C-alpha positions in Angstrom: 83.8 93.3 120.1 85.4 96.1 121.5 88.5 95.0 120.4 87.7 94.7 117.1 86.4 98.6 117.2 89.6 99.5 118.7 91.5 97.7 116.0 89.5 99.2 113.1 90.3 102.5 114.6 93.6 102.3 115.1 94.1 101.0 111.1 91.7 104.1 110.3 94.0 106.4 111.8 97.4 104.7 110.5 95.9 104.9 107.0 94.9 108.8 107.8 98.9 109.2 108.8 99.9 107.6 105.6 97.8 110.0 103.7 98.9 113.1 105.3 102.6 111.9 104.9 101.8 111.2 101.0 100.7 114.7 100.8 103.5 116.5 102.3 105.8 114.5 100.3 104.1 115.2 97.5 104.4 119.0 98.3 107.9 118.7 98.9 109.2 116.7 95.7 106.5 116.4 93.4 108.6 115.3 90.4 109.7 112.2 92.6 106.1 111.4 93.4 105.0 111.8 89.7 107.8 109.2 88.7 107.2 106.7 91.3 103.7 106.6 91.0 103.6 106.9 87.4 101.3 109.9 87.8 100.4 111.5 84.4 100.5 115.5 83.4 96.8 116.7 82.7 96.3 117.8 79.1 96.8 121.5 80.4 99.9 120.9 81.5 98.9 121.2 85.6 98.7 118.8 87.9 95.6 118.4 90.1 95.7 120.1 93.7 98.9 121.9 92.9 99.6 125.6 91.8 99.4 127.7 94.6 102.7 128.8 96.1 104.9 126.9 93.7 108.2 127.5 92.1 108.5 127.3 88.8 109.9 123.5 89.3 106.8 122.8 91.2 108.8 122.5 94.5 107.6 124.7 97.7 109.7 126.5 99.9 111.0 125.6 103.1 108.5 128.0 105.1 105.6 126.5 102.7 106.4 123.1 103.8 106.8 123.7 107.5 103.5 125.7 107.4 101.8 122.5 105.5 103.6 120.1 108.1 102.3 122.1 110.9 98.7 122.3 109.5 98.4 118.5 108.8 99.8 118.0 112.4 97.3 119.7 113.8 94.5 118.1 111.8 95.9 114.7 112.9 95.6 115.8 116.5 92.3 116.8 116.1 91.4 113.6 114.5 93.0 111.7 116.9 91.1 113.1 120.0 88.2 112.4 118.0 88.8 109.0 117.4 89.5 108.6 121.0 86.2 110.0 122.0 84.4 107.8 119.8 86.3 104.4 121.2 85.6 106.0 124.8 82.0 106.4 123.8 81.7 102.8 122.4 83.3 101.3 124.8 80.9 103.0 127.1 77.7 101.6 125.4 79.8 97.9 124.9 80.5 97.8 128.6 76.4 96.9 129.7 76.2 94.7 126.6 79.4 93.0 127.3 78.5 92.4 131.3 74.8 91.3 130.5 75.9 88.5 128.5 78.5 87.0 131.1 
């Protein structure tokens, strides 16, 4: 059971990394992501989640990209610590159950 929980936490972590990587790529090259995902423009001509700090072509400056990556990295590190703490708590709770069944 502990291994199952551990694997689930790893999968959730990888999914979170994937989501953050997609957000960063979307911020850097919105047109390419729109083309690849076939994302349609909204009726008012704006894209959801975009608009602040963008140049007229939808691209972010290198400083803005750097700031976004730093922010996402910091968030991922914090979430990693939280997941590690949860795994430790679950393992501590599972130890008495596992040892009592032997």
